[in-house]
C-alpha positions in Angstrom: -0.1 0.0 0.0 1.1 3.4 -0.6 0.9 5.6 1.5 0.1 9.7 0.6 2.3 12.1 2.3 2.0 16.1 2.1 5.2 17.9 2.0 6.3 21.5 1.6 7.3 22.5 -1.9 10.3 24.7 -1.2 13.9 24.6 -1.1 13.9 23.9 2.9 12.4 20.5 2.5 14.3 19.4 -0.5 16.3 16.9 1.9 13.1 15.5 3.0 11.8 14.8 -0.2 15.2 13.3 -1.5 14.8 11.0 1.3 11.2 9.6 0.7 12.0 9.4 -2.9 16.0 8.0 -2.3 15.6 5.8 0.7 14.1 2.4 -0.6 11.6 1.3 1.9 9.0 3.4 2.1 6.4 3.7 -0.3 4.8 6.6 -0.8 2.9 9.3 -3.1 4.1 12.9 -2.8 1.8 15.7 -2.7 3.8 18.8 -2.9 2.1 22.7 -2.0 3.2 25.5 0.2 2.5 25.3 4.0 -1.2 26.1 4.1 -1.7 23.1 1.4 -0.2 20.5 3.6 -2.5 21.4 6.1 -5.5 21.4 4.0 -4.3 17.9 2.5 -4.2 16.5 6.1 -8.1 17.8 7.1 -9.2 16.6 3.8 -8.2 13.0 3.9 -6.0 13.4 1.1 -3.0 12.4 2.9 -2.0 10.2 5.5 1.3 12.0 6.7 2.4 15.3 6.1 4.3 18.2 7.3 2.2 20.9 8.9 2.7 24.4 10.2 2.7 24.5 13.6 0.3 27.1 13.6 -2.4 25.0 12.1 -1.9 21.8 14.2 -4.3 22.5 17.0 -7.0 23.0 14.9 -6.4 19.5 12.9 -8.2 16.8 14.1 -6.9 13.2 14.4 -3.1 14.1 14.2 -0.3 13.1 16.2 3.2 14.5 16.0 5.7 11.6 14.3 9.4 11.7 13.6 12.4 13.3 15.4 12.5 15.7 12.4 10.8 19.1 11.9 11.4 22.3 10.0 13.2 24.2 12.5 15.9 27.2 12.9 18.3 27.9 15.9 18.5 31.4 14.8 18.1 33.2 12.2 16.0 31.1 9.2 16.8 33.6 6.7 13.8 32.3 4.4 10.9 34.0 6.9 11.5 37.7 7.2 9.3 41.3 7.6 10.4 43.5 4.9 10.3 46.9 4.8 11.6 50.6 3.3 10.3 52.4 6.9 11.7 51.7 10.6 9.4 49.8 12.5 7.8 52.6 14.5 6.9 54.3 11.0 5.1 51.3 9.6 1.5 51.6 8.6 0.7 49.0 6.8 1.6 45.3 6.9 1.1 42.9 4.0 0.8 38.9 4.9 1.9 36.4 2.9 -0.8 33.8 3.7 0.9 30.6 2.4 2.3 29.9 6.1 -0.3 30.3 9.0 2.8 30.0 11.5 4.7 32.9 9.9 2.0 35.3 10.1 0.8 34.1 13.7 4.4 34.8 14.6 4.4 38.0 13.0 1.1 39.3 14.5 2.9 37.9 18.2 6.2 39.9 17.5 4.4 43.1 16.4 2.7 42.9 20.2 5.4 41.3 22.0 8.5 42.8 20.6 8.3 45.6 18.5 5.0 47.6 20.2 3.6 48.3 16.6 -0.1 48.3 15.3 -0.6 48.3 11.8 -3.2 47.7 9.3 -3.2 43.9 8.5 -3.7 42.9 5.1 -3.3 39.7 3.0 -0.2 39.9 0.5 -2.1 38.5 -2.8 -0.3 40.5 -5.3 3.4 40.7 -5.1 4.1 43.3 -7.6 3.3 46.0 -4.9 6.5 44.3 -3.1 8.8 45.4 -5.6 6.8 49.0 -5.5 6.3 49.5 -1.7 4.7 53.0 -0.6 5.5 54.6 2.2 5.0 53.0 5.7 4.3 49.5 4.1 6.0 46.2 5.1 5.8 43.1 4.1 5.9 39.4 5.4 7.7 37.5 3.1 8.3 33.5 3.0 9.9 30.6 1.5 11.7 30.8 -2.0 10.4 34.2 -3.0 12.5 35.6 -0.2 16.3 35.0 -1.8 15.6 37.1 -4.8 15.0 40.1 -2.5 17.5 39.9 -0.3 19.2 43.8 -0.3 16.3 45.3 -1.9 14.7 47.1 1.3 15.9 49.3 3.6 15.1 47.0 6.6 14.9 43.6 6.8 13.8 41.6 10.2 14.4 37.4 10.6 11.3 36.6 12.4 13.0 33.6 14.0 15.7 35.9 15.0 13.7 38.3 16.6 11.8 34.9 18.2 15.3 34.2 19.6 15.5 37.4 21.0 12.5 37.7 22.7 12.1 34.1 24.0 16.2 32.6 24.0 14.4 29.8 21.9 14.8 28.1 18.7 12.1 28.4 16.6 10.1 25.6 14.6 8.0 26.0 11.9 6.6 22.7 10.2 6.6 19.2 12.3 5.7 15.8 10.8 2.2 14.4 11.7 0.3 11.1 11.2 -3.3 9.7 10.9 -4.0 7.4 13.8 -3.7 4.2 12.2 -0.7 4.7 10.2 1.1 1.7 10.7 4.1 1.8 12.7 6.0 0.3 10.0 5.5 2.7 7.9 6.5 5.8 10.4 9.5 3.7 11.1 10.5 3.6 7.2 9.5 7.7 7.5 11.7 8.3 9.8 14.9 6.5 7.7 14.3 8.2 4.8 13.8 11.6 6.4 17.3 10.9 8.5 18.6 9.4 4.9 17.7 12.8 3.2 19.2 15.0 6.1 22.3 13.3 5.4 22.7 13.7 1.7 21.8 17.3 1.7 24.3 18.2 -1.1 22.9 15.0 -3.5 19.1 16.5 -3.0 20.5 19.7 -4.1 22.0 18.7 -7.1 19.0 15.9 -7.6 16.3 19.1 -7.9 18.6 21.5 -9.9 19.5 23.9 -7.1 22.8 24.0 -7.3 23.1 27.0 -9.3 22.0 28.6 -6.4 25.0 29.9 -4.2 23.1 29.9 -1.0 21.5 26.5 -0.9 24.0 24.3 0.8 24.5 27.4 3.1 20.8 27.6 3.7 20.1 24.2 4.4 22.9 23.1 6.4 23.2 26.4 8.6 20.1 28.1 8.7 17.5 24.9 8.8 17.8 22.9 11.7 15.8 19.8 11.2 16.0 18.0 14.7 13.1 18.0 16.9 15.2 18.1 20.1 13.9 19.2 23.4 14.2 22.8 23.2 12.6 22.8 20.0 9.8 20.9 22.2 9.5 23.2 24.6 9.5 26.7 22.1 6.9 24.9 20.0 4.7 25.1 23.9 5.7 28.1 24.3 4.1 29.0 20.7 1.5 27.5 21.2 0.5 28.9 24.9 1.6 32.2 24.8 2.2 33.1 20.6 -1.3 32.0 19.6 -3.1 33.6 23.0 -1.5 36.7 22.0 -2.5 36.6 18.2 -6.2 35.6 19.2 -6.6 38.8 20.7 -5.8 40.7 18.0 -8.3 42.2 15.5 -8.1 40.1 12.6 -8.4 43.2 10.3 
């Protein structure tokens, strides 16, 4: 039986994808999408296992966290940023990339707890405005779209760095979950596949043709941290217990 696995279609996930496709023991059909799509695929029953953004996980039924891997960062993650030509105190409108609910919630948490700002919140649907910002505009940018825009803005805040400065903890963006009833042998094979891929990061970069990007290897080995260890579990608990409660008190706009 082939298990259906939903995973993120960004550079940061290619070690996982490489392992799933090449380790050999796991018979799987991959469903690739932005982070929000992974949660939708699991919720709708299209996927048996998924890499779920942690901000969406409390609302997902019949899910248990599995594997010792995650999408995390010990400090700066590089691919989740707030960008603006205005300093924080002058930001009037903040456009949110809705592809990752976790990053949206983290931005709102930091706005209250760290930055002390109360901008107008808008959804970022048209990326052309990112390249033609008005005075006082700021943008939550996530994923592979961030890299070409590095150096484009006067101010650039890495959200994982900002979280660590506020909490002294790493950050977890997504965790692997499985539906109740998924066979233990499948989960063991998934764990082995993820280990296989993370240990072969360069092979994954070459396989999926990211080797032309000079930042790819450094990003995956220095900015990303895939081990779901005790500190990241503690960080996840804080985000759920403090970060989500904070954001629920904010007018969603």
